[in-house]
RONURO-87176 format. One record per residue (C-alpha): x, y, z; residue number from 1. Coordinates in nm, 4 decimals, decimal comma. Last residue first. Layout:
// RONURO-87176
PT         x         y         z    k
PT         X         Y         Z  NUM
...
END
This chain:
// RONURO-87176
PT         x         y         z    k
PT    0,7416   -8,7153   -3,2272  473
PT    0,6010   -9,0325   -3,2224  472
PT    0,3196   -9,0825   -2,9604  471
PT    0,3927   -9,4674   -2,8169  470
PT    0,7460   -9,3898   -2,8404  469
PT    0,7876   -9,4538   -2,4740  468
PT    0,8566   -9,0824   -2,3714  467
PT    0,5812   -8,9594   -2,5970  466
PT    0,3162   -9,2350   -2,4618  465
PT    0,4468   -9,1309   -2,0757  464
PT    0,4227   -8,7666   -2,1695  463
PT    0,0664   -8,8476   -2,2638  462
PT   -0,0422   -9,0286   -1,9352  461
PT    0,1275   -8,7376   -1,7678  460
PT   -0,1724   -8,5011   -1,9524  459
PT   -0,4396   -8,7338   -1,8770  458
PT   -0,3809   -8,7239   -1,5034  457
PT   -0,3309   -8,3270   -1,4590  456
PT   -0,6227   -8,2330   -1,7396  455
PT   -0,9751   -8,3613   -1,6828  454
PT   -0,9421   -8,5668   -1,3397  453
PT   -0,6757   -8,3713   -1,1984  452
PT   -0,8586   -8,0304   -1,2928  451
PT   -1,1947   -8,1809   -1,2342  450
PT   -1,1015   -8,2550   -0,9018  449
PT   -0,9378   -7,9039   -0,8248  448
PT   -1,1932   -7,6983   -1,0171  447
PT   -1,4635   -7,6839   -0,7210  446
PT   -1,1669   -7,5487   -0,4588  445
PT   -1,1254   -7,2753   -0,7075  444
PT   -1,4548   -7,1036   -0,5488  443
PT   -1,6151   -6,9719   -0,8797  442
PT   -1,6339   -6,5813   -0,9774  441
PT   -1,5137   -6,7265   -1,3520  440
PT   -1,2741   -6,4576   -1,4185  439
PT   -1,1562   -6,5179   -1,0023  438
PT   -1,1083   -6,8879   -1,0727  437
PT   -0,9616   -6,8564   -1,4044  436
PT   -0,6732   -6,6367   -1,2317  435
PT   -0,6719   -6,8777   -0,9323  434
PT   -0,6182   -7,1856   -1,1278  433
PT   -0,4122   -7,0185   -1,3605  432
PT   -0,1335   -6,9696   -1,0413  431
PT   -0,0820   -7,3245   -0,9694  430
PT   -0,1142   -7,3649   -0,5676  429
PT   -0,3426   -7,6089   -0,4624  428
PT   -0,4200   -7,7978   -0,7098  427
PT   -0,2572   -7,9109   -1,0602  426
PT   -0,3562   -7,7655   -1,3632  425
PT   -0,1183   -7,4835   -1,4398  424
PT    0,1688   -7,6803   -1,3361  423
PT    0,0872   -7,9536   -1,5469  422
PT    0,3034   -7,8339   -1,8264  421
PT    0,6071   -8,0009   -1,6038  420
PT    0,5247   -8,3438   -1,7743  419
PT    0,4983   -8,2076   -2,1087  418
PT    0,8751   -8,0750   -2,0780  417
PT    0,9632   -8,3508   -1,9027  416
PT    0,8434   -8,5637   -2,2153  415
PT    0,9958   -8,3606   -2,4633  414
PT    1,3486   -8,3620   -2,2982  413
PT    1,3201   -8,7653   -2,3454  412
PT    1,1821   -8,7231   -2,7305  411
PT    1,5508   -8,4589   -2,7502  410
PT    1,7537   -8,6895   -2,5642  409
PT    1,6278   -9,0435   -2,7281  408
PT    1,4668   -9,2761   -2,4839  407
PT    1,6598   -9,5846   -2,4219  406
PT    1,6460   -9,6084   -1,9964  405
PT    1,9516   -9,4104   -1,9623  404
PT    1,8074   -9,1598   -2,2040  403
PT    1,5129   -9,1134   -1,9151  402
PT    1,7602   -9,0514   -1,6698  401
PT    1,9107   -8,8172   -1,8666  400
PT    1,6284   -8,6242   -1,9276  399
PT    1,5013   -8,6463   -1,5567  398
PT    1,8540   -8,5110   -1,4789  397
PT    1,8177   -8,2241   -1,7052  396
PT    1,4707   -8,1148   -1,5383  395
PT    1,5292   -8,1481   -1,1881  394
PT    1,5889   -7,7944   -1,0442  393
PT    1,5925   -7,5846   -1,3872  392
PT    1,3257   -7,7596   -1,4697  391
PT    1,0921   -7,7651   -1,1532  390
PT    1,1808   -7,3725   -1,1240  389
PT    1,0662   -7,3079   -1,4852  388
PT    0,7629   -7,5208   -1,4726  387
PT    0,6477   -7,3506   -1,1249  386
PT    0,7059   -7,4938   -0,8032  385
PT    0,4505   -7,5990   -0,5543  384
PT    0,2755   -7,8667   -0,7617  383
PT    0,5645   -7,8566   -1,0018  382
PT    0,7733   -8,0784   -0,7852  381
PT    0,4670   -8,3554   -0,7711  380
PT    0,4567   -8,3334   -1,0975  379
PT    0,7733   -8,4204   -1,1832  378
PT    0,8160   -8,6561   -0,9363  377
PT    0,4911   -8,8641   -1,1295  376
PT    0,6434   -8,8181   -1,4340  375
PT    0,9847   -8,9575   -1,3610  374
PT    0,8220   -9,2853   -1,2283  373
PT    0,5959   -9,3269   -1,5165  372
PT    0,8951   -9,3107   -1,7469  371
PT    1,1052   -9,5138   -1,5708  370
PT    0,8597   -9,7825   -1,5811  369
PT    0,7963   -9,7149   -1,9275  368
PT    1,1661   -9,7330   -1,9966  367
PT    1,2001  -10,0458   -1,8521  366
PT    1,4167  -10,0412   -1,5029  365
PT    1,7736  -10,1968   -1,4820  364
PT    1,8530   -9,9165   -1,2348  363
PT    2,2179   -9,9530   -1,1321  362
PT    2,3584   -9,8335   -1,4615  361
PT    2,1707   -9,4700   -1,3482  360
PT    2,3720   -9,4491   -1,0548  359
PT    2,7111   -9,4849   -1,2157  358
PT    2,5758   -9,2627   -1,5542  357
PT    2,4730   -8,9776   -1,2903  356
PT    2,8550   -9,0354   -1,1346  355
PT    2,9860   -8,9727   -1,4567  354
PT    2,7625   -8,6723   -1,5848  353
PT    2,7683   -8,4956   -1,1841  352
PT    3,1897   -8,4934   -1,2165  351
PT    3,2228   -8,1867   -1,0235  350
PT    3,2857   -7,9762   -1,3446  349
PT    2,9816   -8,0978   -1,4901  348
PT    2,8064   -7,9441   -1,1791  347
PT    2,9925   -7,6313   -1,2688  346
PT    2,8675   -7,6296   -1,5912  345
PT    2,4991   -7,7059   -1,4994  344
PT    2,4792   -7,4075   -1,1868  343
PT    2,5888   -7,1623   -1,4221  342
PT    2,3332   -7,2757   -1,6735  341
PT    2,0532   -7,2660   -1,4021  340
PT    2,1927   -6,9409   -1,2732  339
PT    2,1862   -6,7866   -1,5887  338
PT    1,8340   -6,8728   -1,6851  337
PT    1,6858   -6,7685   -1,3516  336
PT    1,8893   -6,4613   -1,3677  335
PT    1,7409   -6,3408   -1,6601  334
PT    1,3936   -6,4857   -1,6247  333
PT    1,3794   -6,2777   -1,2645  332
PT    1,5127   -5,9833   -1,3836  331
PT    1,3439   -5,9748   -1,7704  330
PT    1,0151   -6,0084   -1,5741  329
PT    1,0509   -5,7315   -1,3377  328
PT    1,1940   -5,4887   -1,6127  327
PT    0,8742   -5,5378   -1,8174  326
PT    0,7338   -5,2328   -1,7029  325
PT    1,0454   -5,0368   -1,7164  324
PT    1,1014   -5,1410   -2,0782  323
PT    0,7514   -4,9723   -2,1752  322
PT    0,8088   -4,6761   -1,9428  321
PT    1,1524   -4,6318   -2,0888  320
PT    0,9703   -4,6540   -2,4677  319
PT    0,7248   -4,3857   -2,3693  318
PT    1,0336   -4,1705   -2,2337  317
PT    1,1657   -4,2216   -2,5731  316
PT    0,8649   -4,1343   -2,7769  315
PT    0,6482   -4,3590   -3,0004  314
PT    0,4994   -4,6122   -2,7364  313
PT    0,3211   -4,8823   -2,8895  312
PT   -0,0954   -4,9191   -2,9899  311
PT   -0,0429   -4,8155   -3,3646  310
PT    0,2829   -4,9777   -3,3841  309
PT    0,1084   -5,3561   -3,3320  308
PT    0,1505   -5,5170   -3,5886  307
PT    0,5035   -5,3819   -3,7350  306
PT    0,6354   -5,4013   -3,3666  305
PT    0,5019   -5,7224   -3,3276  304
PT    0,6503   -5,8344   -3,6617  303
PT    1,0000   -5,7293   -3,5713  302
PT    0,9806   -5,8869   -3,2242  301
PT    0,8591   -6,2308   -3,3779  300
PT    1,1537   -6,1862   -3,6275  299
PT    1,3863   -6,1683   -3,3808  298
PT    1,2020   -6,4237   -3,1250  297
PT    1,2732   -6,7030   -3,4172  296
PT    1,5862   -6,5700   -3,5340  295
PT    1,8107   -6,6931   -3,2112  294
PT    1,6267   -6,9784   -3,1177  293
PT    1,6061   -7,1205   -3,4758  292
PT    1,9904   -7,0707   -3,5399  291
PT    2,0515   -7,0313   -3,9483  290
PT    2,4297   -7,1170   -4,0000  289
PT    2,4918   -7,4584   -3,8566  288
PT    2,0915   -7,5347   -3,8933  287
PT    2,1300   -7,5317   -4,2406  286
PT    2,3725   -7,8058   -4,2638  285
PT    2,7579   -7,8657   -4,2861  284
PT    2,9386   -8,1237   -4,4412  283
PT    3,2127   -8,2272   -4,2336  282
PT    3,5900   -8,1018   -4,1376  281
PT    3,5335   -8,0337   -3,7828  280
PT    3,4314   -7,7141   -3,6681  279
PT    3,6202   -7,5564   -3,4124  278
PT    3,5150   -7,3173   -3,1678  277
PT    3,7728   -7,0253   -3,0998  276
PT    3,4754   -6,7768   -3,0593  275
PT    3,5312   -6,6150   -3,4245  274
PT    3,5087   -6,9659   -3,5957  273
PT    3,8035   -7,2138   -3,6634  272
PT    3,7289   -7,3766   -3,9851  271
PT    3,8622   -7,8029   -3,9400  270
PT    4,0074   -7,9063   -4,3304  269
PT    3,8709   -7,9842   -4,6557  268
PT    3,5054   -7,8873   -4,5838  267
PT    3,2022   -8,1126   -4,7712  266
PT    2,9671   -7,8802   -4,9582  265
PT    2,6408   -7,8392   -4,7838  264
PT    2,6689   -7,4813   -4,7028  263
PT    2,7694   -7,3859   -5,0857  262
PT    2,5057   -7,1655   -5,1115  261
PT    2,3359   -7,3549   -5,3540  260
PT    2,3269   -7,7039   -5,1748  259
PT    2,2194   -7,5435   -4,8722  258
PT    1,9579   -7,3331   -5,0502  257
PT    1,7944   -7,6811   -5,2144  256
PT    1,8787   -7,8771   -4,8837  255
PT    1,6838   -7,5894   -4,6918  254
PT    1,3921   -7,5585   -4,9689  253
PT    1,3419   -7,9537   -4,9593  252
PT    1,2753   -7,9778   -4,5354  251
PT    1,4469   -7,8231   -4,2811  250
PT    1,6550   -7,5013   -4,2067  249
PT    1,5113   -7,2266   -4,4402  248
PT    1,1657   -7,3875   -4,3989  247
PT    1,1799   -7,3720   -3,9774  246
PT    1,3438   -7,0228   -3,9999  245
PT    1,0226   -6,9169   -4,2298  244
PT    0,7320   -7,0897   -3,9931  243
PT    0,8178   -6,9446   -3,6616  242
PT    0,8504   -6,5948   -3,7628  241
PT    0,5426   -6,6553   -3,9773  240
PT    0,2860   -6,7929   -3,7477  239
PT    0,2153   -6,4426   -3,6144  238
PT    0,0800   -6,3430   -3,9526  237
PT   -0,2548   -6,5049   -3,8158  236
PT   -0,2451   -6,1505   -3,6629  235
PT   -0,2827   -5,9930   -3,9882  234
PT   -0,6375   -6,1264   -4,0339  233
PT   -0,7850   -5,9411   -3,7474  232
PT   -1,0199   -5,6904   -3,8222  231
PT   -1,1242   -5,8113   -4,2394  230
PT   -1,1096   -6,1507   -4,1070  229
PT   -1,3399   -6,0220   -3,7702  228
PT   -1,5865   -5,8889   -4,0351  227
PT   -1,5824   -6,1069   -4,3028  226
PT   -1,6340   -6,4104   -3,9948  225
PT   -1,9135   -6,2184   -3,8598  224
PT   -1,8363   -6,1265   -3,4966  223
PT   -1,9666   -6,3191   -3,2069  222
PT   -2,1986   -6,2339   -2,9127  221
PT   -2,5062   -6,1127   -3,0999  220
PT   -2,4797   -6,4784   -3,2510  219
PT   -2,5192   -6,6232   -2,9474  218
PT   -2,2297   -6,8451   -2,8874  217
PT   -2,3486   -7,2435   -2,9795  216
PT   -2,5281   -7,4668   -2,7149  215
PT   -2,3545   -7,7193   -2,4512  214
PT   -2,5096   -8,0531   -2,4120  213
PT   -2,3019   -8,0942   -2,0627  212
PT   -2,2045   -8,4448   -2,2341  211
PT   -2,1757   -8,3630   -2,5971  210
PT   -1,9542   -8,0495   -2,5051  209
PT   -1,7300   -8,1985   -2,2598  208
PT   -1,6842   -8,4979   -2,4891  207
PT   -1,5787   -8,2627   -2,7897  206
PT   -1,3791   -8,0187   -2,5509  205
PT   -1,1910   -8,3285   -2,4578  204
PT   -1,1355   -8,4552   -2,8347  203
PT   -0,9726   -8,0754   -2,8421  202
PT   -0,7646   -8,1386   -2,5025  201
PT   -0,6548   -8,4315   -2,6379  200
PT   -0,5622   -8,2748   -2,9324  199
PT   -0,3630   -7,9828   -2,8255  198
PT   -0,1717   -8,2494   -2,6348  197
PT   -0,0844   -8,4292   -2,9278  196
PT    0,0363   -8,1040   -3,1134  195
PT    0,2368   -8,0170   -2,8145  194
PT    0,4132   -8,3217   -2,8413  193
PT    0,4790   -8,2611   -3,2399  192
PT    0,6149   -7,8966   -3,1469  191
PT    0,8487   -8,0627   -2,8320  190
PT    0,9893   -8,3107   -3,0976  189
PT    1,0307   -8,0547   -3,3802  188
PT    1,1810   -7,7933   -3,1549  187
PT    1,4009   -8,0387   -2,8748  186
PT    1,7246   -8,0873   -3,1411  185
PT    1,7480   -7,7096   -3,2095  184
PT    1,9238   -7,6642   -2,8776  183
PT    2,1898   -7,9145   -2,9124  182
PT    2,2042   -8,2360   -2,6588  181
PT    2,3601   -8,4207   -2,3749  180
PT    2,6898   -8,1534   -2,4108  179
PT    2,6592   -8,0760   -2,0112  178
PT    2,6058   -7,7041   -2,1060  177
PT    2,3932   -7,8329   -2,3707  176
PT    2,1019   -8,0230   -2,1253  175
PT    2,0952   -7,7045   -1,8844  174
PT    2,0667   -7,4874   -2,1688  173
PT    1,7855   -7,6980   -2,2787  172
PT    1,6062   -7,7210   -1,9819  171
PT    1,6016   -7,3253   -1,9277  170
PT    1,5161   -7,2867   -2,2504  169
PT    1,2355   -7,5043   -2,2688  168
PT    1,0935   -7,2935   -1,9486  167
PT    1,1429   -6,9933   -2,1052  166
PT    0,8811   -7,1064   -2,3466  165
PT    0,9798   -7,1932   -2,7161  164
PT    0,8209   -7,4308   -2,8081  163
PT    0,4958   -7,5792   -2,6873  162
PT    0,4237   -7,7689   -2,4520  161
PT    0,5375   -7,5122   -2,1841  160
PT    0,2338   -7,2149   -2,2658  159
PT    0,0540   -7,5194   -2,3274  158
PT   -0,0005   -7,5646   -1,9614  157
PT   -0,2444   -7,2831   -1,9253  156
PT   -0,5368   -7,4878   -2,1334  155
PT   -0,6520   -7,6638   -1,8006  154
PT   -0,7342   -7,3215   -1,6406  153
PT   -0,9204   -7,2369   -1,9430  152
PT   -1,1525   -7,5150   -1,9098  151
PT   -1,1526   -7,5598   -1,5685  150
PT   -1,2966   -7,1906   -1,5501  149
PT   -1,5272   -7,2635   -1,7959  148
PT   -1,6171   -7,6237   -1,5690  147
PT   -1,7009   -7,4101   -1,2499  146
PT   -1,9055   -7,1366   -1,4332  145
PT   -2,0924   -7,4317   -1,5527  144
PT   -2,1527   -7,3640   -1,9309  143
PT   -2,4770   -7,2633   -2,0060  142
PT   -2,3596   -7,0551   -2,3476  141
PT   -2,3832   -6,7389   -2,1815  140
PT   -2,1211   -6,8949   -1,9129  139
PT   -1,9389   -7,0027   -2,1997  138
PT   -1,9012   -6,6678   -2,3472  137
PT   -1,8522   -6,4852   -2,0347  136
PT   -1,5110   -6,7619   -2,0098  135
PT   -1,3973   -6,6889   -2,3423  134
PT   -1,2796   -6,3291   -2,3175  133
PT   -1,1249   -6,2981   -1,9878  132
PT   -1,0402   -6,6598   -2,0138  131
PT   -0,8168   -6,6134   -2,3102  130
PT   -0,5776   -6,3314   -2,1992  129
PT   -0,5939   -6,4262   -1,8508  128
PT   -0,5485   -6,7705   -1,8874  127
PT   -0,2757   -6,7121   -2,1443  126
PT   -0,0888   -6,4551   -1,8847  125
PT   -0,1059   -6,7296   -1,5878  124
PT    0,0776   -6,9781   -1,7874  123
PT    0,3460   -6,7996   -1,9574  122
PT    0,3937   -6,9145   -2,3225  121
PT    0,2990   -6,5865   -2,5372  120
PT    0,3196   -6,7434   -2,9204  119
PT    0,2852   -7,1172   -2,8955  118
PT    0,0583   -7,0661   -2,5286  117
PT   -0,1406   -6,8114   -2,7028  116
PT   -0,2300   -7,0741   -2,9780  115
PT   -0,2932   -7,3280   -2,7827  114
PT   -0,5058   -7,1112   -2,5685  113
PT   -0,7294   -6,9755   -2,8278  112
PT   -0,7811   -7,3461   -2,9885  111
PT   -0,9271   -7,4630   -2,5987  110
PT   -1,1102   -7,1317   -2,5410  109
PT   -1,2391   -7,1395   -2,9158  108
PT   -1,3380   -7,4808   -2,8500  107
PT   -1,5290   -7,4338   -2,4873  106
PT   -1,7049   -7,1464   -2,6352  105
PT   -1,8054   -7,3358   -2,9629  104
PT   -2,0227   -7,5750   -2,7871  103
PT   -2,2375   -7,6542   -3,0470  102
PT   -2,0792   -7,4897   -3,3334  101
PT   -2,1187   -7,0994   -3,4402  100
PT   -1,8133   -7,0002   -3,2052   99
PT   -1,5872   -7,1987   -3,3903   98
PT   -1,5329   -6,9550   -3,7302   97
PT   -1,6310   -6,6475   -3,5855   96
PT   -1,4967   -6,7090   -3,2235   95
PT   -1,1885   -6,8084   -3,3852   94
PT   -1,1493   -6,4797   -3,5652   93
PT   -1,2225   -6,2793   -3,2270   92
PT   -1,0216   -6,4203   -3,0387   91
PT   -0,6967   -6,3089   -3,3073   90
PT   -0,8156   -5,9892   -3,2858   89
PT   -0,7894   -6,0399   -2,9263   88
PT   -0,4610   -6,1508   -2,9511   87
PT   -0,3129   -5,8487   -3,1994   86
PT   -0,4505   -5,5621   -2,9365   85
PT   -0,1645   -5,4504   -2,8366   84
PT    0,0043   -5,4561   -2,5140   83
PT    0,0346   -5,7905   -2,4529   82
PT    0,2465   -5,8463   -2,7448   81
PT    0,5174   -5,6023   -2,6344   80
PT    0,5509   -5,8225   -2,2878   79
PT    0,5192   -6,1462   -2,4881   78
PT    0,8250   -5,9755   -2,7271   77
PT    1,0172   -5,9102   -2,4346   76
PT    1,0146   -6,2151   -2,2769   75
PT    1,0721   -6,4076   -2,6190   74
PT    1,3952   -6,2061   -2,6212   73
PT    1,4856   -6,2988   -2,2561   72
PT    1,4682   -6,6519   -2,3351   71
PT    1,6567   -6,6080   -2,7161   70
PT    1,9507   -6,3928   -2,5421   69
PT    2,0152   -6,6640   -2,2683   68
PT    1,9662   -6,9824   -2,5248   67
PT    2,2357   -6,7766   -2,7459   66
PT    2,4565   -6,8749   -2,4247   65
PT    2,7226   -6,6003   -2,3979   64
PT    2,6130   -6,5590   -2,0279   63
PT    2,6143   -6,8910   -1,9219   62
PT    2,9729   -6,9742   -2,0332   61
PT    3,0902   -6,6321   -1,8308   60
PT    2,8918   -6,7773   -1,5059   59
PT    3,0536   -7,1395   -1,5153   58
PT    3,4159   -6,9718   -1,6162   57
PT    3,3888   -6,7706   -1,3012   56
PT    3,2796   -7,0837   -1,0739   55
PT    3,5966   -7,2469   -1,2494   54
PT    3,8228   -7,0409   -1,1729   53
PT    3,7272   -6,9251   -0,7940   52
PT    3,7136   -7,2962   -0,7857   51
PT    4,0423   -7,3630   -0,9164   50
PT    4,1614   -7,6703   -1,1467   49
PT    4,4655   -7,8651   -1,1712   48
PT    4,3538   -8,1646   -0,9615   47
PT    3,9542   -8,2128   -1,0255   46
PT    3,7349   -8,0173   -0,7891   45
PT    3,7038   -8,0393   -0,4511   44
PT    3,4272   -8,0246   -0,1906   43
PT    3,4992   -7,6826   -0,0008   42
PT    3,4726   -7,4244   -0,3681   41
PT    3,3679   -7,6339   -0,5582   40
PT    3,0576   -7,7990   -0,3320   39
PT    2,9905   -7,4387   -0,1945   38
PT    2,9489   -7,3348   -0,5484   37
PT    2,6623   -7,5479   -0,5838   36
PT    2,5092   -7,4183   -0,2713   35
PT    2,5702   -7,0593   -0,3948   34
PT    2,3848   -7,2066   -0,7250   33
PT    2,0831   -7,2987   -0,5559   32
PT    2,0856   -6,9776   -0,3517   31
PT    2,0723   -6,7397   -0,6592   30
PT    1,7838   -6,9929   -0,8225   29
PT    1,6028   -6,9447   -0,5308   28
PT    1,6431   -6,5325   -0,6145   27
PT    1,5226   -6,5760   -0,9246   26
PT    1,2488   -6,8304   -0,8412   25
PT    1,0766   -6,5820   -0,6219   24
PT    1,0773   -6,6248   -0,2204   23
PT    0,7807   -6,7739   -0,0764   22
PT    1,0352   -6,9384    0,2438   21
PT    0,8798   -7,2586    0,2155   20
PT    0,7586   -7,3154   -0,2018   19
PT    1,0789   -7,0544   -0,3413   18
PT    1,3691   -7,0960   -0,0488   17
PT    1,2768   -7,4573    0,0063   16
PT    1,2777   -7,5993   -0,3219   15
PT    1,5928   -7,4302   -0,4797   14
PT    1,7709   -7,5374   -0,1751   13
PT    1,6625   -7,8982   -0,1961   12
PT    1,7184   -7,9031   -0,5492   11
PT    2,0865   -7,7128   -0,5422   10
PT    2,1440   -7,9863   -0,2540    9
PT    2,0610   -8,3123   -0,4325    8
PT    2,3131   -8,1547   -0,7222    7
PT    2,5877   -8,1213   -0,5153    6
PT    2,5063   -8,4480   -0,3774    5
PT    2,5423   -8,6217   -0,7556    4
PT    2,8256   -8,3986   -0,7996    3
PT    3,0597   -8,5054   -0,4960    2
PT    2,9834   -8,8999   -0,5965    1
END
């Protein structure tokens, strides 16, 4: 059971280094990987493998993963997007449409949180961007400051519950390294899971508006629809880089394009690719030739450059300053992803998959009970850690445990990410809580019970329903 003990050490080291010693997650992941390396060096690998060779191969494989590129690309895109007014114009557009309704400020904050989450993904950033505009609107509409802050902080988790967050890439990379799932398989179930969570938040917003008799946004605080649409219609193009690759790889257009290009034709013999991978003699599909997790960030970055061109640097020194500002985020996320993949590869060499299968085969628990247990564990771990750190530490193991109870791996992965998305609504350590409290000028302690009652516990329940198939994805 060497692999299982190495996994335990990996998780413990990350939690202690990050939560107890207050070090960043990148450094914590390095320490966790070094702990796994120690097991490879002193515990021994299967006969014929050297520890040094296995460690070197694990790191090299992680550096060559397309998920590593995609994770860093999305970090860069989010950083550049934050330097433009594109998302602010999108909020103005939402406010023009929803603000005239009773409680329109609450609905605007909820929908904007979903849209920002699907694009920017960082919980604290989503809270800051949405809250800085919508919290004053809510307070003017008669919403209590602690409730306004709760709504904004409760929406932070949508940065994790929609593709393509760094947290998703960390989880998917670990699963792909173990051969449990292809990266593209998570996109559809996670997108649908995210929509279920957004639907719940909208239903909650409706109930809160009715219960608290919240008024519409005052006319002087919202732009006429024609004006906001004229100023911000281009912000709606942010969804094009997501829609185009999806249409080209799935559905009738993808089938027609595949047949026309010959991608769907039967292959008479195996094909060896440039990287040494051998494809079997079987029909290709469009997702084999157009990678969603590669092309979506590439197209998104290109579009942000076009939409925000007037607000981005125009000199080499300006771009050096911009890239320098993004460097800390690149460093932490990059190290986290590479360390997570490397650890997964090395744990595989230590026989973790087979050992976990042996352990899980002894657990005769139904899927619903396993989902509840895993959900509670992940929510508990996500209180001191971030969602990314939680997925790096226990994400792949949680998915495999659910798969052992009969849950399809992509569905299990979506459910686990939904569990982890409670980080922003899990008192007392979620960063979005304090960001929202600062904007609303309220004691964050007053938000703890509402966050647990309105967001944390219900989202945990939704993850269980997704894992058990009650909410189809």
